TORKOL-4160 file (C-alpha; in steps of 0.2 Angstrom, whole numbers, padded with zeros to 4 digits, m for minus):
66
<pt num="1" X="0621" Y="m0332" Z="m0103"/>
<pt num="2" X="0630" Y="m0339" Z="m0119"/>
<pt num="3" X="0642" Y="m0325" Z="m0119"/>
<pt num="4" X="0646" Y="m0328" Z="m0101"/>
<pt num="5" X="0649" Y="m0347" Z="m0104"/>
<pt num="6" X="0660" Y="m0342" Z="m0119"/>
<pt num="7" X="0670" Y="m0330" Z="m0109"/>
<pt num="8" X="0673" Y="m0343" Z="m0095"/>
<pt num="9" X="0678" Y="m0356" Z="m0108"/>
<pt num="10" X="0690" Y="m0343" Z="m0116"/>
<pt num="11" X="0697" Y="m0339" Z="m0098"/>
<pt num="12" X="0699" Y="m0358" Z="m0094"/>
<pt num="13" X="0709" Y="m0361" Z="m0110"/>
<pt num="14" X="0720" Y="m0346" Z="m0106"/>
<pt num="15" X="0723" Y="m0353" Z="m0089"/>
<pt num="16" X="0727" Y="m0371" Z="m0095"/>
<pt num="17" X="0739" Y="m0364" Z="m0107"/>
<pt num="18" X="0748" Y="m0353" Z="m0094"/>
<pt num="19" X="0748" Y="m0369" Z="m0083"/>
<pt num="20" X="0757" Y="m0379" Z="m0096"/>
<pt num="21" X="0769" Y="m0364" Z="m0100"/>
<pt num="22" X="0774" Y="m0364" Z="m0081"/>
<pt num="23" X="0778" Y="m0382" Z="m0082"/>
<pt num="24" X="0791" Y="m0379" Z="m0095"/>
<pt num="25" X="0798" Y="m0364" Z="m0087"/>
<pt num="26" X="0800" Y="m0373" Z="m0070"/>
<pt num="27" X="0808" Y="m0388" Z="m0078"/>
<pt num="28" X="0821" Y="m0377" Z="m0087"/>
<pt num="29" X="0825" Y="m0368" Z="m0071"/>
<pt num="30" X="0827" Y="m0383" Z="m0061"/>
<pt num="31" X="0837" Y="m0392" Z="m0074"/>
<pt num="32" X="0849" Y="m0377" Z="m0075"/>
<pt num="33" X="0849" Y="m0375" Z="m0056"/>
<pt num="34" X="0841" Y="m0358" Z="m0058"/>
<pt num="35" X="0835" Y="m0346" Z="m0044"/>
<pt num="36" X="0826" Y="m0357" Z="m0032"/>
<pt num="37" X="0816" Y="m0342" Z="m0025"/>
<pt num="38" X="0809" Y="m0339" Z="m0043"/>
<pt num="39" X="0805" Y="m0358" Z="m0045"/>
<pt num="40" X="0795" Y="m0357" Z="m0028"/>
<pt num="41" X="0786" Y="m0342" Z="m0034"/>
<pt num="42" X="0782" Y="m0351" Z="m0051"/>
<pt num="43" X="0776" Y="m0366" Z="m0042"/>
<pt num="44" X="0765" Y="m0356" Z="m0031"/>
<pt num="45" X="0757" Y="m0348" Z="m0046"/>
<pt num="46" X="0755" Y="m0365" Z="m0054"/>
<pt num="47" X="0745" Y="m0371" Z="m0039"/>
<pt num="48" X="0734" Y="m0356" Z="m0039"/>
<pt num="49" X="0730" Y="m0358" Z="m0057"/>
<pt num="50" X="0726" Y="m0376" Z="m0054"/>
<pt num="51" X="0714" Y="m0371" Z="m0041"/>
<pt num="52" X="0706" Y="m0358" Z="m0052"/>
<pt num="53" X="0705" Y="m0370" Z="m0066"/>
<pt num="54" X="0696" Y="m0383" Z="m0055"/>
<pt num="55" X="0684" Y="m0369" Z="m0049"/>
<pt num="56" X="0680" Y="m0363" Z="m0067"/>
<pt num="57" X="0677" Y="m0381" Z="m0073"/>
<pt num="58" X="0665" Y="m0384" Z="m0058"/>
<pt num="59" X="0655" Y="m0368" Z="m0064"/>
<pt num="60" X="0655" Y="m0374" Z="m0082"/>
<pt num="61" X="0649" Y="m0392" Z="m0078"/>
<pt num="62" X="0630" Y="m0393" Z="m0075"/>
<pt num="63" X="0625" Y="m0400" Z="m0058"/>
<pt num="64" X="0620" Y="m0419" Z="m0059"/>
<pt num="65" X="0607" Y="m0425" Z="m0048"/>
<pt num="66" X="0610" Y="m0443" Z="m0043"/>
């Protein structure tokens, strides 16, 4: 179980890093008035990553009984 948690944490770190990198790339493309289709695709990927990050975080946090 510890290995599973560690692999989830590692994946979460990778996804957060990719999410930050996409911010940078999108900002550059928009500043340069780059390919809008590419910008849309990157934004869609970024949203998908955000959803996956939220899902992973929910798996890693223990359930709290109120």
